[in-house]
MOPAC internal coordinates of N, CA, C and O (Angstrom, degrees):
PM7 1SCF
backbone

  N    0.0000 0     0.00 0     0.00 0    0    0    0
  C    1.4518 1     0.00 0     0.00 0    1    0    0
  C    1.5316 1   108.03 1     0.00 0    2    1    0
  O    1.2310 1   120.52 1   -50.55 1    3    2    1
  N    1.3246 1   116.62 1   129.45 1    3    2    1
  C    1.4620 1   122.23 1   177.20 1    5    3    2
  C    1.5257 1   109.00 1   -91.04 1    6    5    3
  O    1.2310 1   120.95 1   -60.83 1    7    6    5
  N    1.3392 1   115.79 1   119.17 1    7    6    5
  C    1.4637 1   121.36 1  -177.15 1    9    7    6
  C    1.5280 1   109.28 1  -117.49 1   10    9    7
  O    1.2310 1   120.97 1   -53.64 1   11   10    9
  N    1.3227 1   115.76 1   126.36 1   11   10    9
  C    1.4555 1   121.91 1   176.84 1   13   11   10
  C    1.5237 1   108.61 1  -107.28 1   14   13   11
  O    1.2310 1   120.56 1   -56.35 1   15   14   13
  N    1.3376 1   116.53 1   123.65 1   15   14   13
  C    1.4654 1   122.55 1   176.58 1   17   15   14
  C    1.5215 1   108.53 1   -98.73 1   18   17   15
  O    1.2310 1   120.83 1   -48.23 1   19   18   17
  N    1.3367 1   116.02 1   131.77 1   19   18   17
  C    1.4600 1   120.59 1  -175.05 1   21   19   18
  C    1.5226 1   110.87 1  -130.09 1   22   21   19
  O    1.2310 1   121.41 1   -47.44 1   23   22   21
  N    1.3446 1   114.91 1   132.56 1   23   22   21
  C    1.4640 1   121.39 1   168.54 1   25   23   22
  C    1.5240 1   106.47 1  -132.47 1   26   25   23
  O    1.2310 1   119.64 1    22.43 1   27   26   25
  N    1.3182 1   118.29 1  -157.57 1   27   26   25
  C    1.4642 1   119.69 1  -175.98 1   29   27   26
  C    1.5322 1   112.40 1   -81.33 1   30   29   27
  O    1.2310 1   120.56 1   121.21 1   31   30   29
  N    1.3313 1   116.53 1   -58.79 1   31   30   29
  C    1.4622 1   119.70 1  -172.28 1   33   31   30
  C    1.5274 1   113.69 1  -108.21 1   34   33   31
  O    1.2310 1   119.92 1  -176.91 1   35   34   33
  N    1.3413 1   117.76 1     3.09 1   35   34   33
  C    1.4613 1   121.04 1  -179.10 1   37   35   34
  C    1.5190 1   110.66 1    53.92 1   38   37   35
  O    1.2310 1   121.84 1  -137.00 1   39   38   37
  N    1.3328 1   114.09 1    43.00 1   39   38   37
  C    1.4610 1   119.33 1  -176.43 1   41   39   38
  C    1.5254 1   111.55 1  -110.86 1   42   41   39
  O    1.2310 1   120.03 1   135.96 1   43   42   41
  N    1.3562 1   117.55 1   -44.04 1   43   42   41
  C    1.4527 1   119.67 1  -174.15 1   45   43   42
  C    1.5205 1   113.63 1  -123.07 1   46   45   43
  O    1.2310 1   120.10 1   120.56 1   47   46   45
  N    1.3224 1   117.40 1   -59.44 1   47   46   45
  C    1.4622 1   119.77 1  -172.16 1   49   47   46
  C    1.5229 1   113.58 1   -71.13 1   50   49   47
  O    1.2310 1   119.73 1   124.14 1   51   50   49
  N    1.3226 1   118.13 1   -55.86 1   51   50   49
  C    1.4717 1   118.39 1  -176.31 1   53   51   50
  C    1.5330 1   113.02 1   -67.47 1   54   53   51
  O    1.2310 1   118.42 1   142.16 1   55   54   53
  N    1.3434 1   120.62 1   -37.84 1   55   54   53
  C    1.4706 1   118.11 1   175.03 1   57   55   54
  C    1.5316 1   112.37 1   -65.69 1   58   57   55
  O    1.2310 1   120.42 1   147.16 1   59   58   57
  N    1.3252 1   116.80 1   -32.84 1   59   58   57
  C    1.4643 1   119.63 1   175.80 1   61   59   58
  C    1.5213 1   109.57 1   -64.48 1   62   61   59
  O    1.2310 1   120.27 1   135.25 1   63   62   61
  N    1.3292 1   117.09 1   -44.75 1   63   62   61
  C    1.4729 1   121.01 1   178.38 1   65   63   62
  C    1.5255 1   110.27 1   -60.08 1   66   65   63
  O    1.2310 1   120.46 1   136.85 1   67   66   65
  N    1.3126 1   116.73 1   -43.15 1   67   66   65
  C    1.4621 1   120.61 1   178.98 1   69   67   66
  C    1.5308 1   110.06 1   -60.85 1   70   69   67
  O    1.2310 1   120.34 1   135.91 1   71   70   69
  N    1.3162 1   116.96 1   -44.09 1   71   70   69
  C    1.4694 1   121.74 1   179.62 1   73   71   70
  C    1.5332 1   111.13 1   -64.38 1   74   73   71
  O    1.2310 1   120.55 1   135.13 1   75   74   73
  N    1.3213 1   116.55 1   -44.87 1   75   74   73
  C    1.4669 1   121.47 1  -177.60 1   77   75   74
  C    1.5310 1   111.20 1   -62.51 1   78   77   75
  O    1.2310 1   120.09 1   139.99 1   79   78   77
  N    1.3263 1   117.44 1   -40.01 1   79   78   77
  C    1.4665 1   121.51 1  -172.34 1   81   79   78
  C    1.5293 1   114.72 1  -101.12 1   82   81   79
  O    1.2310 1   119.38 1   179.70 1   83   82   81
  N    1.3109 1   118.80 1    -0.30 1   83   82   81
  C    1.4763 1   119.94 1  -172.70 1   85   83   82
  C    1.5216 1   114.46 1   -67.67 1   86   85   83
  O    1.2310 1   119.71 1   158.98 1   87   86   85
  N    1.3058 1   118.15 1   -21.02 1   87   86   85
  C    1.4676 1   119.73 1  -179.38 1   89   87   86
  C    1.5269 1   113.73 1   -97.95 1   90   89   87
  O    1.2310 1   120.16 1  -176.97 1   91   90   89
  N    1.3103 1   117.30 1     3.03 1   91   90   89
  C    1.4624 1   119.77 1  -179.69 1   93   91   90
  C    1.5310 1   108.52 1   -68.40 1   94   93   91
  O    1.2310 1   120.04 1   -50.63 1   95   94   93
  N    1.3461 1   117.53 1   129.37 1   95   94   93
  C    1.4688 1   120.17 1  -173.60 1   97   95   94
  C    1.5357 1   115.10 1   -65.07 1   98   97   95
  O    1.2310 1   119.92 1   158.15 1   99   98   97
  N    1.3156 1   117.75 1   -21.85 1   99   98   97
  C    1.4656 1   120.19 1  -177.84 1  101   99   98
  C    1.5235 1   113.53 1   -97.87 1  102  101   99
  O    1.2310 1   120.41 1   179.18 1  103  102  101
  N    1.3320 1   116.82 1    -0.82 1  103  102  101
  C    1.4593 1   119.85 1  -173.79 1  105  103  102
  C    1.5224 1   112.49 1  -123.84 1  106  105  103
  O    1.2310 1   121.96 1   -34.22 1  107  106  105
  N    1.3163 1   113.85 1   145.78 1  107  106  105
  C    1.4589 1   122.14 1   165.47 1  109  107  106
  C    1.5192 1   104.20 1  -117.72 1  110  109  107
  O    1.2310 1   119.69 1   -53.71 1  111  110  109
  N    1.3244 1   118.20 1   126.29 1  111  110  109
  C    1.4655 1   120.38 1  -171.67 1  113  111  110
  C    1.5284 1   112.44 1  -126.49 1  114  113  111
  O    1.2310 1   122.01 1   -31.14 1  115  114  113
  N    1.3213 1   113.76 1   148.86 1  115  114  113
  C    1.4638 1   122.91 1   174.16 1  117  115  114
  C    1.5214 1   107.19 1  -143.53 1  118  117  115
  O    1.2310 1   120.73 1   -12.18 1  119  118  117
  N    1.3312 1   116.21 1   167.82 1  119  118  117
  C    1.4600 1   119.83 1   177.43 1  121  119  118
  C    1.5250 1   109.85 1  -139.22 1  122  121  119
  O    1.2310 1   121.46 1   -21.56 1  123  122  121
  N    1.3341 1   114.82 1   158.44 1  123  122  121
  C    1.4630 1   121.54 1   179.93 1  125  123  122
  C    1.5220 1   108.92 1  -159.81 1  126  125  123
  O    1.2310 1   121.40 1    -9.79 1  127  126  125
  N    1.3291 1   114.92 1   170.21 1  127  126  125
  C    1.4566 1   120.84 1   178.36 1  129  127  126
  C    1.5126 1   111.77 1  -124.85 1  130  129  127
  O    1.2310 1   120.51 1   -29.58 1  131  130  129
  N    1.3280 1   116.63 1   150.42 1  131  130  129
  C    1.4646 1   121.26 1  -178.90 1  133  131  130
  C    1.5185 1   112.45 1   -80.02 1  134  133  131
  O    1.2310 1   119.88 1   159.31 1  135  134  133
  N    1.3117 1   117.83 1   -20.69 1  135  134  133
  C    1.4653 1   121.60 1  -178.82 1  137  135  134
  C    1.5274 1   110.99 1   -74.85 1  138  137  135
  O    1.2310 1   121.22 1   -33.35 1  139  138  137
  N    1.3113 1   115.27 1   146.65 1  139  138  137
  C    1.4698 1   119.27 1   175.14 1  141  139  138
  C    1.5299 1   110.59 1   -65.92 1  142  141  139
  O    1.2310 1   120.32 1   159.93 1  143  142  141
  N    1.3168 1   116.99 1   -20.07 1  143  142  141
  C    1.4679 1   122.13 1   179.05 1  145  143  142
  C    1.5290 1   112.20 1   -93.27 1  146  145  143
  O    1.2310 1   120.01 1  -169.29 1  147  146  145
  N    1.3006 1   117.58 1    10.71 1  147  146  145
  C    1.4679 1   121.30 1  -178.26 1  149  147  146
  C    1.5290 1   110.51 1   -65.29 1  150  149  147
  O    1.2310 1   121.18 1   -30.17 1  151  150  149
  N    1.3360 1   115.34 1   149.83 1  151  150  149
  C    1.4676 1   119.83 1   175.26 1  153  151  150
  C    1.5187 1   110.16 1   -58.02 1  154  153  151
  O    1.2310 1   120.54 1   135.77 1  155  154  153
  N    1.3392 1   116.57 1   -44.23 1  155  154  153
  C    1.4579 1   122.09 1   175.28 1  157  155  154
  C    1.5317 1   106.18 1  -128.48 1  158  157  155
  O    1.2310 1   119.81 1   -82.46 1  159  158  157
  N    1.3241 1   117.97 1    97.54 1  159  158  157
  C    1.4708 1   120.35 1  -176.89 1  161  159  158
  C    1.5325 1   112.31 1   -67.34 1  162  161  159
  O    1.2310 1   121.68 1   -32.16 1  163  162  161
  N    1.3073 1   114.38 1   147.84 1  163  162  161
  C    1.4600 1   121.86 1   176.31 1  165  163  162
  C    1.5255 1   109.25 1   -64.47 1  166  165  163
  O    1.2310 1   120.67 1   -45.19 1  167  166  165
  N    1.3294 1   116.33 1   134.81 1  167  166  165
  C    1.4669 1   121.16 1  -179.60 1  169  167  166
  C    1.5316 1   109.74 1  -129.78 1  170  169  167
  O    1.2310 1   120.20 1   -20.57 1  171  170  169
  N    1.3221 1   117.23 1   159.43 1  171  170  169
  C    1.4616 1   119.79 1   174.39 1  173  171  170
  C    1.5324 1   111.74 1   -57.05 1  174  173  171
  O    1.2310 1   120.29 1   142.60 1  175  174  173
  N    1.3163 1   117.05 1   -37.40 1  175  174  173
  C    1.4757 1   120.08 1  -179.49 1  177  175  174
  C    1.5256 1   111.36 1   -62.81 1  178  177  175
  O    1.2310 1   119.93 1   139.96 1  179  178  177
  N    1.3211 1   117.74 1   -40.04 1  179  178  177
  C    1.4697 1   120.29 1   177.83 1  181  179  178
  C    1.5246 1   110.85 1   -65.50 1  182  181  179
  O    1.2310 1   120.38 1   139.32 1  183  182  181
  N    1.3190 1   116.88 1   -40.68 1  183  182  181
  C    1.4641 1   119.98 1   178.93 1  185  183  182
  C    1.5267 1   111.11 1   -65.96 1  186  185  183
  O    1.2310 1   120.15 1   141.75 1  187  186  185
  N    1.3194 1   117.32 1   -38.25 1  187  186  185
  C    1.4673 1   120.27 1   177.72 1  189  187  186
  C    1.5219 1   110.85 1   -66.46 1  190  189  187
  O    1.2310 1   120.34 1   143.05 1  191  190  189
  N    1.3332 1   116.96 1   -36.95 1  191  190  189
  C    1.4624 1   122.24 1   179.63 1  193  191  190
  C    1.5332 1   111.52 1   -63.61 1  194  193  191
  O    1.2310 1   120.67 1   142.38 1  195  194  193
  N    1.3354 1   116.32 1   -37.62 1  195  194  193
  C    1.4626 1   121.88 1  -171.24 1  197  195  194
  C    1.5285 1   112.95 1   -73.52 1  198  197  195
  O    1.2310 1   121.23 1   -44.28 1  199  198  197
  N    1.3379 1   115.26 1   135.72 1  199  198  197
  C    1.4592 1   121.33 1   168.15 1  201  199  198
  C    1.5222 1   109.48 1   -85.15 1  202  201  199
  O    1.2310 1   121.37 1   142.92 1  203  202  201
  N    1.3383 1   114.98 1   -37.08 1  203  202  201
  C    1.4591 1   122.85 1  -178.19 1  205  203  202
  C    1.5261 1   107.97 1  -134.03 1  206  205  203
  O    1.2310 1   121.00 1   -39.68 1  207  206  205
  N    1.3207 1   115.70 1   140.32 1  207  206  205
  C    1.4574 1   121.60 1   178.08 1  209  207  206
  C    1.5253 1   107.67 1  -117.56 1  210  209  207
  O    1.2310 1   120.73 1   -54.31 1  211  210  209
  N    1.3249 1   116.21 1   125.69 1  211  210  209
  C    1.4646 1   121.73 1   177.21 1  213  211  210
  C    1.5197 1   108.14 1  -111.85 1  214  213  211
  O    1.2310 1   120.56 1   -66.79 1  215  214  213
  N    1.3212 1   116.54 1   113.21 1  215  214  213
  C    1.4573 1   121.46 1   178.87 1  217  215  214
  C    1.5219 1   109.22 1  -103.05 1  218  217  215
  O    1.2310 1   120.77 1   -28.68 1  219  218  217
  N    1.3154 1   116.13 1   151.32 1  219  218  217
  C    1.4598 1   120.08 1  -176.67 1  221  219  218
  C    1.5223 1   112.60 1   -78.16 1  222  221  219
  O    1.2310 1   120.22 1   146.66 1  223  222  221
  N    1.3552 1   117.18 1   -33.34 1  223  222  221
  C    1.4559 1   121.23 1  -177.00 1  225  223  222
  C    1.5291 1   110.13 1  -139.37 1  226  225  223
  O    1.2310 1   121.07 1   -19.98 1  227  226  225
  N    1.3193 1   115.56 1   160.02 1  227  226  225
  C    1.4679 1   121.52 1   179.11 1  229  227  226
  C    1.5246 1   111.42 1   -57.03 1  230  229  227
  O    1.2310 1   120.25 1   143.94 1  231  230  229
  N    1.3456 1   117.13 1   -36.06 1  231  230  229
  C    1.4669 1   119.55 1  -178.24 1  233  231  230
  C    1.5293 1   111.54 1   -61.42 1  234  233  231
  O    1.2310 1   120.18 1   149.56 1  235  234  233
  N    1.3319 1   117.27 1   -30.44 1  235  234  233
  C    1.4622 1   120.10 1   178.11 1  237  235  234
  C    1.5349 1   110.34 1   -69.55 1  238  237  235
  O    1.2310 1   120.80 1   137.89 1  239  238  237
  N    1.3170 1   116.08 1   -42.11 1  239  238  237
  C    1.4629 1   119.72 1   176.81 1  241  239  238
  C    1.5235 1   110.28 1   -62.58 1  242  241  239
  O    1.2310 1   120.45 1   135.31 1  243  242  241
  N    1.3255 1   116.75 1   -44.69 1  243  242  241
  C    1.4646 1   120.91 1  -179.48 1  245  243  242
  C    1.5269 1   110.87 1   -58.26 1  246  245  243
  O    1.2310 1   120.71 1   137.97 1  247  246  245
  N    1.3138 1   116.25 1   -42.03 1  247  246  245
  C    1.4676 1   119.75 1  -178.76 1  249  247  246
  C    1.5291 1   110.99 1   -67.83 1  250  249  247
  O    1.2310 1   120.35 1   137.95 1  251  250  249
  N    1.3198 1   116.94 1   -42.05 1  251  250  249
  C    1.4691 1   120.60 1   179.22 1  253  251  250
  C    1.5260 1   110.42 1   -63.33 1  254  253  251
  O    1.2310 1   120.56 1   135.25 1  255  254  253
  N    1.3185 1   116.53 1   -44.75 1  255  254  253
  C    1.4648 1   120.79 1   179.88 1  257  255  254
  C    1.5324 1   109.91 1   -63.03 1  258  257  255
  O    1.2310 1   120.05 1   138.08 1  259  258  257
  N    1.3235 1   117.52 1   -41.92 1  259  258  257
  C    1.4624 1   121.06 1  -178.60 1  261  259  258
  C    1.5315 1   111.74 1   -66.20 1  262  261  259
  O    1.2310 1   120.21 1   140.74 1  263  262  261
  N    1.3303 1   117.21 1   -39.26 1  263  262  261
  C    1.4639 1   120.50 1  -174.10 1  265  263  262
  C    1.5275 1   114.59 1   -92.10 1  266  265  263
  O    1.2310 1   120.37 1   153.65 1  267  266  265
  N    1.3234 1   116.90 1   -26.35 1  267  266  265
  C    1.4685 1   119.61 1  -171.21 1  269  267  266
  C    1.5227 1   112.74 1  -132.34 1  270  269  267
  O    1.2310 1   119.98 1  -146.48 1  271  270  269
  N    1.3140 1   117.63 1    33.52 1  271  270  269
  C    1.4606 1   121.62 1  -171.67 1  273  271  270
  C    1.5288 1   113.43 1   -50.90 1  274  273  271
  O    1.2310 1   119.77 1   134.41 1  275  274  273
  N    1.3142 1   118.04 1   -45.59 1  275  274  273
  C    1.4718 1   119.97 1  -176.31 1  277  275  274
  C    1.5266 1   111.57 1   -69.69 1  278  277  275
  O    1.2310 1   120.08 1   146.34 1  279  278  277
  N    1.3243 1   117.46 1   -33.66 1  279  278  277
  C    1.4681 1   121.13 1  -179.14 1  281  279  278
  C    1.5242 1   112.57 1   -69.01 1  282  281  279
  O    1.2310 1   120.84 1   151.51 1  283  282  281
  N    1.3172 1   116.00 1   -28.49 1  283  282  281
  C    1.4699 1   119.42 1  -173.14 1  285  283  282
  C    1.5279 1   113.08 1  -108.67 1  286  285  283
  O    1.2310 1   120.35 1  -168.38 1  287  286  285
  N    1.3253 1   116.93 1    11.62 1  287  286  285
  C    1.4721 1   121.31 1  -176.84 1  289  287  286
  C    1.5246 1   113.39 1   -47.70 1  290  289  287
  O    1.2310 1   120.23 1   138.91 1  291  290  289
  N    1.3067 1   117.16 1   -41.09 1  291  290  289
  C    1.4662 1   120.18 1  -174.51 1  293  291  290
  C    1.5261 1   112.24 1  -112.81 1  294  293  291
  O    1.2310 1   120.74 1  -157.46 1  295  294  293
  N    1.3167 1   116.19 1    22.54 1  295  294  293
  C    1.4673 1   121.20 1  -179.87 1  297  295  294
  C    1.5251 1   109.83 1   -99.97 1  298  297  295
  O    1.2310 1   121.46 1   -31.98 1  299  298  297
  N    1.3169 1   114.82 1   148.02 1  299  298  297
  C    1.4575 1   120.58 1   173.38 1  301  299  298
  C    1.5190 1   108.19 1   -89.29 1  302  301  299
  O    1.2310 1   120.63 1   -50.67 1  303  302  301
  N    1.3329 1   116.40 1   129.33 1  303  302  301
  C    1.4612 1   121.36 1   176.42 1  305  303  302
  C    1.5230 1   107.56 1  -119.78 1  306  305  303
  O    1.2310 1   121.02 1   -58.09 1  307  306  305
  N    1.3328 1   115.65 1   121.91 1  307  306  305
  C    1.4622 1   121.65 1   176.48 1  309  307  306
  C    1.5204 1   109.13 1  -104.20 1  310  309  307
  O    1.2310 1   120.49 1   -51.53 1  311  310  309
  N    1.3314 1   116.67 1   128.47 1  311  310  309
  C    1.4641 1   121.68 1   173.00 1  313  311  310
  C    1.5211 1   106.51 1   -92.82 1  314  313  311
  O    1.2310 1   120.68 1   -64.14 1  315  314  313
  N    1.3382 1   116.31 1   115.86 1  315  314  313
  C    1.4662 1   121.03 1  -174.46 1  317  315  314
  C    1.5243 1   113.02 1   -83.59 1  318  317  315
  O    1.2310 1   120.00 1   166.02 1  319  318  317
  N    1.3295 1   117.60 1   -13.98 1  319  318  317
  C    1.4761 1   122.19 1  -179.67 1  321  319  318
  C    1.5242 1   112.13 1    55.84 1  322  321  319
  O    1.2310 1   120.77 1  -131.19 1  323  322  321
  N    1.3206 1   116.14 1    48.81 1  323  322  321
  C    1.4671 1   121.24 1   177.07 1  325  323  322
  C    1.5249 1   107.29 1  -111.82 1  326  325  323
  O    1.2310 1   120.36 1   -68.60 1  327  326  325
  N    1.3545 1   116.91 1   111.40 1  327  326  325
  C    1.4646 1   120.51 1  -176.29 1  329  327  326
  C    1.5349 1   111.87 1   -70.72 1  330  329  327
  O    1.2310 1   121.33 1   -15.43 1  331  330  329
  N    1.3151 1   115.07 1   164.57 1  331  330  329
  C    1.4664 1   122.04 1  -178.55 1  333  331  330
  C    1.5282 1   109.51 1   -82.83 1  334  333  331
  O    1.2310 1   120.68 1  -119.25 1  335  334  333
  N    1.3198 1   116.30 1    60.75 1  335  334  333
  C    1.4601 1   122.26 1  -176.76 1  337  335  334
  C    1.5162 1   112.82 1  -113.79 1  338  337  335
  O    1.2310 1   119.68 1  -171.47 1  339  338  337
  N    1.3187 1   118.21 1     8.53 1  339  338  337
  C    1.4625 1   121.03 1  -170.40 1  341  339  338
  C    1.5185 1   111.17 1  -129.14 1  342  341  339
  O    1.2310 1   121.18 1   -28.20 1  343  342  341
  N    1.3269 1   115.34 1   151.80 1  343  342  341
  C    1.4616 1   122.29 1   172.36 1  345  343  342
  C    1.5282 1   108.33 1   -92.01 1  346  345  343
  O    1.2310 1   120.89 1    -8.77 1  347  346  345
  N    1.3336 1   115.91 1   171.23 1  347  346  345
  C    1.4613 1   121.93 1   179.35 1  349  347  346
  C    1.5302 1   110.62 1   -57.31 1  350  349  347
  O    1.2310 1   120.82 1   -50.42 1  351  350  349
  N    1.3234 1   116.03 1   129.58 1  351  350  349
  C    1.4654 1   125.15 1   177.39 1  353  351  350
  C    1.5344 1   113.99 1    60.45 1  354  353  351
  O    1.2310 1   119.97 1  -156.89 1  355  354  353
  N    1.3206 1   117.67 1    23.11 1  355  354  353
  C    1.4681 1   121.87 1   173.24 1  357  355  354
  C    1.5289 1   107.23 1   -56.08 1  358  357  355
  O    1.2310 1   119.57 1   -49.89 1  359  358  357
  N    1.3282 1   118.42 1   130.11 1  359  358  357
  C    1.4731 1   120.26 1  -176.74 1  361  359  358
  C    1.5295 1   113.87 1   -55.14 1  362  361  359
  O    1.2310 1   120.05 1   143.47 1  363  362  361
  N    1.3107 1   117.51 1   -36.53 1  363  362  361
  C    1.4683 1   120.49 1   178.70 1  365  363  362
  C    1.5328 1   110.53 1   -69.10 1  366  365  363
  O    1.2310 1   120.38 1   141.01 1  367  366  365
  N    1.3269 1   116.88 1   -38.99 1  367  366  365
  C    1.4629 1   120.98 1   176.38 1  369  367  366
  C    1.5240 1   110.27 1   -64.19 1  370  369  367
  O    1.2310 1   120.07 1   136.88 1  371  370  369
  N    1.3102 1   117.46 1   -43.12 1  371  370  369
  C    1.4710 1   121.62 1   178.63 1  373  371  370
  C    1.5328 1   109.66 1   -59.40 1  374  373  371
  O    1.2310 1   120.50 1   133.61 1  375  374  373
  N    1.3364 1   116.65 1   -46.39 1  375  374  373
  C    1.4642 1   120.88 1   179.82 1  377  375  374
  C    1.5304 1   111.08 1   -60.91 1  378  377  375
  O    1.2310 1   120.80 1   134.57 1  379  378  377
  N    1.3273 1   116.08 1   -45.43 1  379  378  377
  C    1.4692 1   120.45 1   178.82 1  381  379  378
  C    1.5252 1   111.11 1   -60.51 1  382  381  379
  O    1.2310 1   120.43 1   134.26 1  383  382  381
  N    1.3159 1   116.78 1   -45.74 1  383  382  381
  C    1.4647 1   120.87 1  -179.02 1  385  383  382
  C    1.5241 1   111.46 1   -64.01 1  386  385  383
  O    1.2310 1   120.32 1   138.75 1  387  386  385
  N    1.3125 1   116.99 1   -41.25 1  387  386  385
  C    1.4677 1   119.71 1   178.79 1  389  387  386
  C    1.5256 1   110.17 1   -60.59 1  390  389  387
  O    1.2310 1   120.83 1   134.91 1  391  390  389
  N    1.3105 1   116.03 1   -45.09 1  391  390  389
  C    1.4629 1   121.75 1  -176.21 1  393  391  390
  C    1.5307 1   112.29 1   -71.37 1  394  393  391
  O    1.2310 1   120.48 1   126.53 1  395  394  393
  N    1.3213 1   116.68 1   -53.47 1  395  394  393
  C    1.4622 1   121.75 1  -172.96 1  397  395  394
  C    1.5318 1   111.29 1   -69.01 1  398  397  395
  O    1.2310 1   120.18 1   135.59 1  399  398  397
  N    1.3235 1   117.27 1   -44.41 1  399  398  397
  C    1.4686 1   120.17 1  -177.84 1  401  399  398
  C    1.5302 1   110.04 1   -66.82 1  402  401  399
  O    1.2310 1   119.99 1   136.98 1  403  402  401
  N    1.3191 1   117.62 1   -43.02 1  403  402  401
  C    1.4707 1   120.61 1   177.97 1  405  403  402
  C    1.5313 1   110.21 1   -57.92 1  406  405  403
  O    1.2310 1   120.99 1   136.05 1  407  406  405
  N    1.3112 1   115.71 1   -43.95 1  407  406  405
  C    1.4705 1   120.63 1   179.58 1  409  407  406
  C    1.5292 1   111.17 1   -63.26 1  410  409  407
  O    1.2310 1   120.59 1   130.38 1  411  410  409
  N    1.3376 1   116.49 1   -49.62 1  411  410  409
  C    1.4716 1   120.78 1  -176.80 1  413  411  410
  C    1.5221 1   112.84 1   -65.33 1  414  413  411
  O    1.2310 1   120.40 1   145.21 1  415  414  413
  N    1.3410 1   116.84 1   -34.79 1  415  414  413
  C    1.4660 1   119.92 1  -177.71 1  417  415  414
  C    1.5254 1   112.96 1   -93.97 1  418  417  415
  O    1.2310 1   120.55 1   178.44 1  419  418  417
  N    1.3277 1   116.55 1    -1.56 1  419  418  417
  C    1.4510 1   120.85 1   178.68 1  421  419  418
  C    1.5268 1   113.46 1    67.46 1  422  421  419
  O    1.2310 1   120.68 1  -141.47 1  423  422  421
  N    1.3232 1   116.31 1    38.53 1  423  422  421
  C    1.4777 1   121.27 1  -178.48 1  425  423  422
  C    1.5164 1   111.79 1   -97.98 1  426  425  423
  O    1.2310 1   120.10 1   180.00 1  427  426  425

């Protein structure tokens, strides 16, 4: 399963999610940001690659739906409800990602 993790700037939350889940045997993971200033900006190619999209906040889903509606018509988007309160690989963020993503993806 190809999973794309998305936050705003691809600086802390989505790269942490990518790092946490990159060794899972059933997943191929990437991350991106919705902001034009993101380290790795979201692209149509990344959305096409993804089977499942995990966004950190509702605003990320809203932006993806507004900008790429036709590309994501048949994609599952999970809103993880993880606020921008954490730095890269923060232990609490790692714990949240392990728990919430496993639950949402049925792992």
